[in-house]
N, C-alpha and C positions, 0 to 999 in steps of 0.2 A: 551541255552535252546531250544530244537527242537520244531518246530511247526507242525511236521508231525503227521497226525491223529493217526497212530499206537503208536508213542511215547507218545502222549498226553494221549491216553487210558491207556498205561502202567503206566504213572505217577498217573493217577486217581485211578487205581487199587491198586497200592502200598500205596498211601496216604490214601485211604479208609480203607485198611486192617490195616495199622499201627495205624490209629486213634482209632481203637477198643481197643488198648492195651496201647497207650501212648497219651500224650497231652503236650501242651506248648513247652518248650525248648527241652525236650526229643524227642518229635515228630519231631521238626524241625531238630535236629541233625541226627536222624535216617533217615529221608527222604533225607537229604543232602548227607549222606553216601551212600545211595542206588544210588542217581543220579550221584554221582561222580565216584563210583567204580563198580556198578553192573547193571546200566541201559542198557548196551549193551551186557550183558551176558545171557546165556540161563537160563531157569527156574530152572535147577538143582543147579545153583549157589546160589539160595535163602537160601540153608542150611547154607552156609558159612556166608552169610549176617545176617541171624537170629542169628547165633552163636555170632556175634560181637555186637548184640544189648544189650547183658547183660553187656557189657563194658560201654554202654552209660546210662543205666538205670537199677536199681534193681527191678523195678516194671513192667518190660516189659511183664510179664506173661509167662506161660509154653511155651517152644520152640515149642513143637509139635502143640499146638493150634495156635501159630503165623504162622508157616509155612503152616498148613492146611488151614487157612484163606487166605493166599496169593495164594496158589495153587488153591483153589476152585474158587476164584475170577478170577484168570488167565484163568482157563479152562471154566468158565461160567460167563463172566462179567455181563450178564443180570440178574443173580440170585439175585442181590441186587442193591439198588440205589447207584451208585457211587457218591462220592463227586466231586465237580468241580475241574478242573485242578488247582493245587496249584500255587499261584502267590505271589509276595511280600506282597500283601494286606491281604493274609490269614495267614501271620506270618511266612512264609517260606523264609529264606534268600538264595539267590543264589550266595552269595559271596563265593569264593573258601574256602573250609574247610581246616583247618590246620591239616595235617595228624598227627595222634598220633603214633609215632614210637614205635615199640615193640623191646625190648632189645634182641639181638641175642646171649646173653651169654649162653654157654652150661649148661644144667641142667641134673641131673641124672634122666632122664625120661625113660631110656631104659627099666627098669623093669616094670614101669607103663604101657608102651606101649606094652610090651610083654604080660602082663596080659590082656590087651584089645584084642590083637590078639587071645589069647587063648580063651577068652570069645566068640569072633566072631565065632571061629571054633566050640565051644561047642553048641551054640544056633542055628546054621544053620544045616539043614539036610545035609548029606554028599554030595548029588548030587548038592545042591544049593551052598555049599561052594566050590566045585570043579569049578562050573561056575564062581563064584566070583574070585577064584584064577587065572583062565585062562584069564579072561577079565582084571583083574588088571595088570597082567604081560604084557599084550599088551600095556597098558598105561604107564607103569613104565619107559620105555626108554625115554619118552619125558618130564618126570617130572623134575623140577628144584630142585634137592637134591644133597647133597654132595656124591661123588662116593662111600664112605664106607657105608653110610646108604643105598644107592641104591642097592649095592651088597648084603647087609644083607637082605634087603627086598626080593630081587630076590631069594636068597637061601631059605628064610622062605616060600614063596608062591610056590616055585618049589619043596618043600619037602613034603613027606607023613609021617604020624605017629607022635607020641608025642615025648617029650624029646628035642624039639627044643629050643635053647636059643637065645634070641635077646639081645645081650650085645654089644651095640655100642653107643657112645656119640651122642646125637641128640638134636636139639633145639626145643623149643616150636613151632615156626612158621613152622618148617619142619614137625612135627607131625601133626599139623593142616592141612597142605597141603595133607598129606597122608590120614588122616581120611576123609577129604572132597572128595578126589578122590575115596575112597572106597564107600562113600555114593552115589556119582554120578553113579558108576558102579551098585550098588544095585538098585538105582532108575530105571536105564535102564533095568535091568534084571527082577525085581519083582514089580516095581512101587513105588512111594513115600511113600504110606501108609505102605506097608510091610517093606520098608527100615527103616522107623521111628520105627515100632514095633521091628525090629531086634536090633536097637540101644538100645531101652528100655530094651529088654531082656538081652543085654550085661551088662547094668548097674545093673540089678537085679542079674545076675550071679556073678558079681563082689562084690555086697553087701553081697552075701552069702559066697564067697570063698576068696576074697581079698578086704575087706572093706577099707583098708588103701589106695587103689588105686582110689577109687570112686571119691574123691574130685578133684584129678588131671585130671582124665579121663573126667569128666564133662566139663572141660575147653575147650575140643576139639570137643564136640558134639553140 
């Protein structure tokens, strides 16, 4: 556990934000997950972290509210009274957490993911979607994905017009990495609040046109 002032403040910010939505063992598990996997990552990684909180607790609260609280406190720590730095006496355990492995079995998620990509293109203005395409393609080469999926993503984001088909076997963790990277790019281009609104509009579009995809898509947002 780092005693550097910056890290102490980060821990206080995260612990304070999480305590507004969780308590007891759920709070302990959530904070331990952040400290082990996300404490040294940039603020945009908070989206992935918040996405995983639903696996720890069903009562965590709306994802948008959780990430807004984390971002607001990160940007202006003096706006609220931060809780003390968590310690074993506060009920937080610093024992290494046992990683919960996620099965890498292939799922037929390609159509679900295709519907999400179509929704993203539908809800964004054409100039904003073009920015997203270009910036995502720059990042794609460094992403840890299977070559077939990477090639299909490159073809999708490098092509104009409708009628594109995204038919390739992909795993749940791979889709989560892609969606998280898309969110990071949107945060950098438009800011976190508009990025969140864009994802909400995607879900609304899917509820209207592909309701059978909504449950699976929510797993990755």
